[in-house]
OpenMM code with the backbone's topology and positions (N, CA, C; nanometers):
from openmm import Vec3, app, unit

residues = "MET ILE ALA PRO PRO ASP ASP ILE ASP ARG ILE MET SER VAL MET GLU GLN ALA PHE SER PRO GLU TYR GLY GLU ALA TRP ASN ARG ARG GLN VAL SER ASP ALA LEU VAL VAL GLY SER CYS ARG TYR GLY LEU ILE GLY ALA ASP GLY ALA GLU GLN LEU SER GLU GLU ALA ASP THR ALA GLY PHE PHE MET SER ARG GLY ILE LEU ASP GLU GLU GLU LEU LEU LEU PHE ALA ILE ALA PRO GLN TYR ARG ARG ARG GLY".split()
positions = [
    Vec3(-0.0086, 0.6384, -0.7499),
    Vec3(0.0913, 0.6146, -0.6821),
    Vec3(0.1349, 0.4717, -0.7237),
    Vec3(0.2171, 0.4382, -0.7697),
    Vec3(0.2782, 0.3265, -0.7928),
    Vec3(0.3736, 0.2626, -0.6833),
    Vec3(0.3489, 0.1766, -0.6132),
    Vec3(0.4691, 0.1774, -0.4939),
    Vec3(0.5468, 0.0553, -0.5216),
    Vec3(0.6882, 0.1064, -0.4736),
    Vec3(0.7896, -0.0079, -0.5201),
    Vec3(0.7628, -0.1312, -0.4677),
    Vec3(0.8226, -0.2380, -0.5277),
    Vec3(0.7717, -0.3638, -0.4721),
    Vec3(0.8235, -0.4016, -0.3046),
    Vec3(0.9156, -0.3438, -0.2800),
    Vec3(0.9656, -0.3814, -0.1058),
    Vec3(0.8702, -0.2562, -0.0530),
    Vec3(0.7982, -0.1657, -0.0874),
    Vec3(0.6779, -0.1386, 0.0137),
    Vec3(0.5633, -0.1986, 0.0072),
    Vec3(0.5242, -0.2767, -0.1039),
    Vec3(0.4096, -0.3583, -0.1276),
    Vec3(0.4473, -0.4951, -0.0309),
    Vec3(0.5628, -0.5483, -0.0381),
    Vec3(0.5879, -0.6174, 0.0776),
    Vec3(0.6095, -0.5870, 0.2110),
    Vec3(0.6097, -0.4604, 0.2331),
    Vec3(0.5677, -0.4378, 0.4014),
    Vec3(0.4366, -0.3848, 0.4123),
    Vec3(0.4046, -0.3469, 0.3255),
    Vec3(0.2136, -0.3598, 0.3392),
    Vec3(0.1527, -0.4872, 0.3624),
    Vec3(0.1910, -0.5852, 0.2983),
    Vec3(0.1257, -0.7419, 0.3177),
    Vec3(0.2276, -0.8064, 0.4257),
    Vec3(0.3255, -0.7742, 0.4988),
    Vec3(0.3734, -0.8390, 0.5933),
    Vec3(0.3105, -0.7999, 0.7029),
    Vec3(0.2544, -0.6373, 0.7367),
    Vec3(0.1697, -0.6023, 0.8266),
    Vec3(0.0314, -0.6233, 0.8205),
    Vec3(-0.0236, -0.6843, 0.6533),
    Vec3(-0.1580, -0.7124, 0.6506),
    Vec3(-0.1479, -0.8601, 0.7162),
    Vec3(-0.0535, -0.9250, 0.6979),
    Vec3(-0.0997, -1.0964, 0.7095),
    Vec3(-0.0962, -1.0765, 0.8595),
    Vec3(-0.0311, -1.0029, 0.9643),
    Vec3(-0.0214, -0.9834, 1.0740),
    Vec3(-0.1526, -0.9424, 1.1718),
    Vec3(-0.2035, -0.8288, 1.0821),
    Vec3(-0.2993, -0.7517, 1.1585),
    Vec3(-0.4448, -0.8359, 1.1492),
    Vec3(-0.4591, -0.8924, 1.0465),
    Vec3(-0.6085, -0.9180, 1.0026),
    Vec3(-0.6206, -1.0553, 1.0075),
    Vec3(-0.7045, -1.0979, 1.0742),
    Vec3(-0.7268, -1.2330, 1.1289),
    Vec3(-0.7893, -1.3131, 1.0151),
    Vec3(-0.7669, -1.4058, 0.8875),
    Vec3(-0.8073, -1.4737, 0.8057),
    Vec3(-0.9438, -1.5350, 0.8398),
    Vec3(-1.0188, -1.5449, 0.9538),
    Vec3(-1.1098, -1.5584, 0.9697),
    Vec3(-1.2767, -1.4833, 0.9090),
    Vec3(-1.1872, -1.3565, 0.9687),
    Vec3(-1.3053, -1.2440, 0.9065),
    Vec3(-1.2523, -1.1636, 0.7446),
    Vec3(-1.1398, -1.2469, 0.6979),
    Vec3(-1.1087, -1.2360, 0.5397),
    Vec3(-1.1373, -1.0657, 0.5027),
    Vec3(-1.1130, -0.9850, 0.5900),
    Vec3(-1.0680, -0.8448, 0.6025),
    Vec3(-0.9781, -0.7838, 0.5523),
    Vec3(-0.8465, -0.8758, 0.5483),
    Vec3(-0.7076, -0.8386, 0.4643),
    Vec3(-0.7321, -0.8385, 0.2858),
    Vec3(-0.6593, -0.7384, 0.2416),
    Vec3(-0.6666, -0.7564, 0.1048),
    Vec3(-0.5571, -0.8275, 0.0319),
    Vec3(-0.5658, -0.8587, -0.0828),
    Vec3(-0.4529, -0.9741, -0.1410),
    Vec3(-0.3461, -0.8544, -0.1923),
    Vec3(-0.2537, -0.9178, -0.2519),
    Vec3(-0.1341, -0.8381, -0.3033),
    Vec3(-0.1656, -0.7793, -0.3975),
    Vec3(-0.2845, -0.8308, -0.4968),
    Vec3(-0.3050, -0.7660, -0.6207),
    Vec3(-0.4279, -0.6744, -0.6102),
    Vec3(-0.4821, -0.6890, -0.5007),
    Vec3(-0.5649, -0.5823, -0.4747),
    Vec3(-0.5053, -0.4530, -0.4123),
    Vec3(-0.3772, -0.4660, -0.3798),
    Vec3(-0.3183, -0.3377, -0.2970),
    Vec3(-0.2202, -0.2871, -0.4330),
    Vec3(-0.1697, -0.4077, -0.5039),
    Vec3(-0.1329, -0.3124, -0.6256),
    Vec3(-0.2347, -0.2510, -0.7187),
    Vec3(-0.3337, -0.3061, -0.7354),
    Vec3(-0.4575, -0.2606, -0.8345),
    Vec3(-0.4696, -0.1031, -0.7369),
    Vec3(-0.4936, -0.0993, -0.6484),
    Vec3(-0.5467, 0.0366, -0.5716),
    Vec3(-0.4653, 0.1478, -0.5871),
    Vec3(-0.3168, 0.0585, -0.5623),
    Vec3(-0.2053, 0.1754, -0.5791),
    Vec3(-0.1716, 0.2496, -0.7134),
    Vec3(-0.2379, 0.1603, -0.8052),
    Vec3(-0.2326, 0.1907, -0.9484),
    Vec3(-0.3057, 0.3123, -0.9818),
    Vec3(-0.3936, 0.3181, -0.9276),
    Vec3(-0.5013, 0.4356, -0.9430),
    Vec3(-0.4365, 0.5835, -0.9302),
    Vec3(-0.4272, 0.6867, -0.9875),
    Vec3(-0.3675, 0.8349, -0.9586),
    Vec3(-0.4087, 0.8893, -0.8276),
    Vec3(-0.5633, 0.8592, -0.8124),
    Vec3(-0.5887, 0.9097, -0.6576),
    Vec3(-0.5633, 0.8554, -0.5274),
    Vec3(-0.5020, 0.7144, -0.5642),
    Vec3(-0.4307, 0.6513, -0.4487),
    Vec3(-0.3296, 0.6404, -0.3746),
    Vec3(-0.3193, 0.6755, -0.2642),
    Vec3(-0.1582, 0.6685, -0.2211),
    Vec3(-0.1353, 0.5962, -0.0652),
    Vec3(-0.0500, 0.5908, -0.0216),
    Vec3(-0.0085, 0.5002, 0.0774),
    Vec3(0.0879, 0.5594, 0.1962),
    Vec3(0.0876, 0.5352, 0.3343),
    Vec3(0.2273, 0.5610, 0.3798),
    Vec3(0.2561, 0.4218, 0.4610),
    Vec3(0.3867, 0.4588, 0.5032),
    Vec3(0.4189, 0.3058, 0.5961),
    Vec3(0.4514, 0.3819, 0.7080),
    Vec3(0.4289, 0.3110, 0.8433),
    Vec3(0.4769, 0.3596, 0.9388),
    Vec3(0.5895, 0.2808, 1.0338),
    Vec3(0.6670, 0.3473, 1.1048),
    Vec3(0.7829, 0.2873, 1.1326),
    Vec3(0.7601, 0.2497, 1.3198),
    Vec3(0.8337, 0.1701, 1.3595),
    Vec3(0.7864, 0.1559, 1.5234),
    Vec3(0.8291, 0.2698, 1.5885),
    Vec3(0.9195, 0.3758, 1.5706),
    Vec3(0.8988, 0.4407, 1.6203),
    Vec3(0.7907, 0.5634, 1.5815),
    Vec3(0.7152, 0.5315, 1.4860),
    Vec3(0.5737, 0.6445, 1.4379),
    Vec3(0.6536, 0.7103, 1.3516),
    Vec3(0.7680, 0.7073, 1.2995),
    Vec3(0.8380, 0.7692, 1.1642),
    Vec3(0.7660, 0.7400, 1.0365),
    Vec3(0.7407, 0.8392, 0.9617),
    Vec3(0.7176, 0.7688, 0.8075),
    Vec3(0.7844, 0.7434, 0.6779),
    Vec3(0.9047, 0.8525, 0.7350),
    Vec3(1.0386, 0.7768, 0.6423),
    Vec3(1.0911, 0.6349, 0.7140),
    Vec3(1.0536, 0.5171, 0.6482),
    Vec3(1.1537, 0.4186, 0.7065),
    Vec3(1.2969, 0.4073, 0.6014),
    Vec3(1.3832, 0.3667, 0.6775),
    Vec3(1.5385, 0.3087, 0.6063),
    Vec3(1.4542, 0.1537, 0.5458),
    Vec3(1.5544, 0.1092, 0.5202),
    Vec3(1.5560, -0.0177, 0.4413),
    Vec3(1.5356, -0.1148, 0.5302),
    Vec3(1.6083, -0.1004, 0.6688),
    Vec3(1.6376, -0.1835, 0.7735),
    Vec3(1.5402, -0.1765, 0.8792),
    Vec3(1.4494, -0.0483, 0.8429),
    Vec3(1.3517, 0.0101, 0.9974),
    Vec3(1.2197, -0.1124, 0.9826),
    Vec3(1.2302, -0.1466, 1.1128),
    Vec3(1.0805, -0.2946, 1.0892),
    Vec3(0.9411, -0.1526, 1.0539),
    Vec3(0.8363, -0.2395, 0.9973),
    Vec3(0.7097, -0.1525, 0.9917),
    Vec3(0.6297, -0.1733, 1.0505),
    Vec3(0.5873, -0.0713, 1.1141),
    Vec3(0.4544, -0.0784, 1.2227),
    Vec3(0.3555, -0.0981, 1.1765),
    Vec3(0.3232, -0.0136, 1.0694),
    Vec3(0.1462, -0.0381, 1.0195),
    Vec3(0.1668, 0.0516, 0.8868),
    Vec3(0.0463, 0.0640, 0.8160),
    Vec3(0.0405, 0.1415, 0.6842),
    Vec3(-0.0810, 0.1909, 0.6846),
    Vec3(-0.0752, 0.2636, 0.5878),
    Vec3(-0.2556, 0.3484, 0.5696),
    Vec3(-0.2447, 0.3401, 0.4207),
    Vec3(-0.3770, 0.3226, 0.3688),
    Vec3(-0.3968, 0.3481, 0.2178),
    Vec3(-0.5232, 0.4343, 0.1997),
    Vec3(-0.4831, 0.5263, 0.1051),
    Vec3(-0.6367, 0.5929, 0.0907),
    Vec3(-0.6439, 0.6562, -0.0527),
    Vec3(-0.7747, 0.7558, -0.0747),
    Vec3(-0.8037, 0.7724, -0.1848),
    Vec3(-0.8185, 0.9371, -0.1775),
    Vec3(-0.8023, 0.9933, -0.2295),
    Vec3(-0.8157, 1.1195, -0.2737),
    Vec3(-0.9056, 1.1739, -0.3397),
    Vec3(-1.0404, 1.2560, -0.3424),
    Vec3(-1.1541, 1.2778, -0.4072),
    Vec3(-1.2203, 1.3958, -0.3804),
    Vec3(-1.1518, 1.4910, -0.4995),
    Vec3(-1.1889, 1.6680, -0.5007),
    Vec3(-1.1189, 1.6841, -0.3791),
    Vec3(-1.1741, 1.7591, -0.2709),
    Vec3(-1.1129, 1.7992, -0.1367),
    Vec3(-1.1279, 1.7035, -0.0270),
    Vec3(-1.1442, 1.5982, -0.0728),
    Vec3(-1.1650, 1.5031, 0.0719),
    Vec3(-1.0641, 1.3638, 0.0220),
    Vec3(-1.0315, 1.3347, 0.1349),
    Vec3(-0.9299, 1.2090, 0.1269),
    Vec3(-1.0031, 1.1040, 0.1829),
    Vec3(-1.0448, 0.9838, 0.1586),
    Vec3(-1.1139, 0.8540, 0.2153),
    Vec3(-1.0014, 0.7578, 0.2250),
    Vec3(-1.0227, 0.7052, 0.3683),
    Vec3(-0.9409, 0.6162, 0.4335),
    Vec3(-0.9863, 0.4681, 0.3742),
    Vec3(-0.9070, 0.4097, 0.2932),
    Vec3(-0.9461, 0.2641, 0.2451),
    Vec3(-0.9117, 0.1787, 0.3220),
    Vec3(-0.7531, 0.1400, 0.3770),
    Vec3(-0.7341, 0.0409, 0.4465),
    Vec3(-0.6314, 0.1060, 0.5539),
    Vec3(-0.6072, 0.0608, 0.6995),
    Vec3(-0.4803, 0.0975, 0.7630),
    Vec3(-0.4950, -0.0302, 0.8724),
    Vec3(-0.3761, -0.0199, 0.9002),
    Vec3(-0.3740, -0.1592, 0.9870),
    Vec3(-0.1901, -0.1431, 1.0771),
    Vec3(-0.2264, -0.1741, 1.2129),
    Vec3(-0.1118, -0.1946, 1.3165),
    Vec3(-0.0752, -0.3356, 1.3154),
    Vec3(0.0569, -0.3379, 1.3242),
    Vec3(0.0974, -0.5328, 1.3548),
    Vec3(0.0735, -0.5307, 1.5086),
    Vec3(0.0340, -0.6272, 1.5358),
    Vec3(-0.0224, -0.6461, 1.6923),
    Vec3(0.1531, -0.6087, 1.8044),
    Vec3(0.1928, -0.6422, 1.7709),
    Vec3(0.2742, -0.5776, 1.8351),
    Vec3(0.3325, -0.4551, 1.8756),
    Vec3(0.2995, -0.4074, 1.7952),
    Vec3(0.3056, -0.2189, 1.8106),
    Vec3(0.1890, -0.1533, 1.8593),
    Vec3(0.0734, -0.2457, 1.8756),
    Vec3(-0.0608, -0.1810, 1.9375),
    Vec3(-0.0468, -0.1331, 2.0658),
    Vec3(-0.1063, -0.0472, 2.1184),
    Vec3(-0.1456, 0.0239, 2.2289),
    Vec3(-0.0132, 0.0854, 2.3079),
    Vec3(0.0573, 0.1659, 2.2205),
    Vec3(0.1842, 0.1977, 2.2483),
    Vec3(0.1497, 0.3830, 2.2820),
    Vec3(0.0005, 0.3929, 2.2736),
    Vec3(-0.0137, 0.6074, 2.2260),
    Vec3(-0.0114, 0.6350, 2.1352),
] * unit.nanometer
topology = app.Topology()
chain = topology.addChain("A")
for resn in residues:
    res = topology.addResidue(resn, chain)
    for name in ("N", "CA", "C"):
        topology.addAtom(name, app.Element.getBySymbol(name[0]), res)
């Protein structure tokens, strides 16, 4: 699944907020883009209200990236921006 540049911008924005550089867990833009070129990888954006379908104006609270292999789905990475955590 090739992601539009705006969606990658949203993923990177959450990534920069969610992961401390101290631990080196965040992916860089190239890693995200390269993963999403692979046909078995997909992603989802999560809005502040929990919606998966975001308008252009909506805040992005989080995202996930996964890879499908046969009948399994492997979660590669997910993150929630700090200001949206602990809301249930």
